[in-house]
Backbone bond lengths (Angstrom), bond angles and torsions (degrees), N, CA, C in turn:
res aa  C-N    CA-C-N  psi(-1)  N-CA   C-N-CA  omega(-1)  CA-C   N-CA-C  phi
1 M - - - 1.565 - - 1.519 102.44 -
2 R 1.274 110.52 144.49 1.477 124.78 173.96 1.489 108.38 -109.44
3 V 1.429 115.64 133.45 1.412 118.36 -179.17 1.504 112.55 -134.98
4 V 1.374 118.32 133.44 1.486 127.15 173.72 1.413 112.89 -109.40
5 I 1.337 121.41 125.90 1.489 116.47 175.26 1.401 104.69 -119.88
6 T 1.455 117.55 123.24 1.270 125.27 170.01 1.591 113.80 -77.70
7 G 1.300 120.62 136.52 1.487 118.48 -173.55 1.551 107.68 78.36
8 G 1.272 119.63 19.44 1.458 123.46 -172.35 1.494 115.82 -68.50
9 C 1.363 118.36 -11.60 1.509 118.21 178.68 1.620 109.51 -98.55
10 G 1.295 119.84 2.59 1.449 118.62 174.65 1.495 114.52 -89.97
11 F 1.202 117.82 -178.91 1.565 125.55 -167.36 1.566 103.90 -56.53
12 L 1.328 116.06 -58.81 1.569 109.48 -172.90 1.625 113.21 -76.66
13 G 1.267 112.20 -28.21 1.478 114.41 -177.54 1.686 108.07 -66.14
14 Q 1.227 115.81 -36.52 1.480 116.73 -177.80 1.541 108.85 -73.98
15 R 1.328 117.83 -33.03 1.485 115.91 175.60 1.504 114.45 -68.26
16 V 1.373 111.23 -39.52 1.440 111.76 173.27 1.505 115.14 -64.20
17 A 1.229 116.43 -37.17 1.507 125.48 -179.94 1.672 105.72 -61.55
18 L 1.271 116.38 -46.19 1.535 116.46 177.49 1.412 115.11 -64.47
19 Q 1.361 116.08 -32.68 1.603 114.98 177.45 1.579 108.06 -77.37
20 L 1.283 117.45 -24.15 1.434 112.87 -177.63 1.481 108.98 -84.08
21 L 1.425 120.26 -25.03 1.403 123.23 174.46 1.525 113.39 -69.70
22 A 1.409 115.55 -19.59 1.337 119.22 -179.38 1.557 111.74 -78.48
23 R 1.352 114.72 -17.72 1.386 118.14 176.78 1.515 115.39 -84.76
24 R 1.346 110.20 144.43 1.503 115.78 177.41 1.530 117.55 -72.98
25 D 1.268 109.88 -27.70 1.536 114.06 -176.51 1.570 118.84 -79.71
26 V 1.397 114.08 4.84 1.490 117.15 -179.51 1.494 99.30 -100.68
27 D 1.359 110.58 124.49 1.463 120.12 177.96 1.513 114.27 -91.81
28 E 1.357 117.61 -35.01 1.399 130.21 179.87 1.404 113.76 -150.21
29 L 1.442 111.83 137.39 1.447 116.75 -171.69 1.607 105.25 -135.69
30 V 1.371 115.84 118.40 1.410 118.11 -174.09 1.558 106.14 -120.27
31 L 1.419 111.01 123.89 1.530 119.19 177.52 1.521 106.76 -102.73
32 F 1.477 107.44 119.51 1.566 117.17 -177.03 1.497 106.59 -108.04
33 D 1.294 117.63 124.49 1.473 118.04 180.00 1.499 104.86 -160.96
34 N 1.309 121.20 168.52 1.441 134.40 175.85 1.425 114.03 -100.81
35 A 1.329 117.65 -5.31 1.329 122.32 -178.90 1.684 111.60 -121.86
36 P 1.260 120.00 160.58 1.439 117.65 174.83 1.456 112.51 -73.95
37 P 1.490 118.11 164.02 1.376 119.12 176.31 1.539 117.20 -56.25
38 A 1.349 114.44 137.80 1.442 114.17 -175.94 1.677 107.66 -76.69
39 L 1.221 113.75 -31.73 1.493 119.56 170.86 1.418 117.95 -124.26
40 P 1.352 117.49 160.83 1.494 117.36 -176.57 1.543 110.66 -59.46
41 L 1.310 123.38 136.23 1.427 125.59 -179.26 1.621 107.16 -93.63
42 P 1.266 115.69 153.88 1.525 121.22 176.07 1.455 106.13 -70.24
43 K 1.425 110.17 156.39 1.427 118.17 172.63 1.524 108.84 -87.83
44 D 1.276 113.44 105.57 1.528 115.36 -177.71 1.621 104.25 -144.86
45 K 1.361 110.82 132.64 1.509 119.10 -173.19 1.584 106.84 -67.59
46 R 1.333 118.17 -17.52 1.461 113.37 -177.67 1.592 109.76 -88.00
47 L 1.218 121.39 -5.26 1.567 127.54 -175.97 1.523 105.86 -98.86
48 S 1.449 108.44 134.70 1.457 113.62 164.90 1.568 107.14 -143.02
49 V 1.288 110.94 151.63 1.596 116.81 -171.84 1.432 105.64 -117.29
């Protein structure tokens, strides 16, 4: 599954992203935002910002 989260660098977006990265069926996760990440993101090859 490929997922794009708009507003992915904000408080809620990052928490949703972390939950999705814990799932095995997510092949690619893209966080789209006009601001830098609020918290440090995990190093994961499936994640792009």
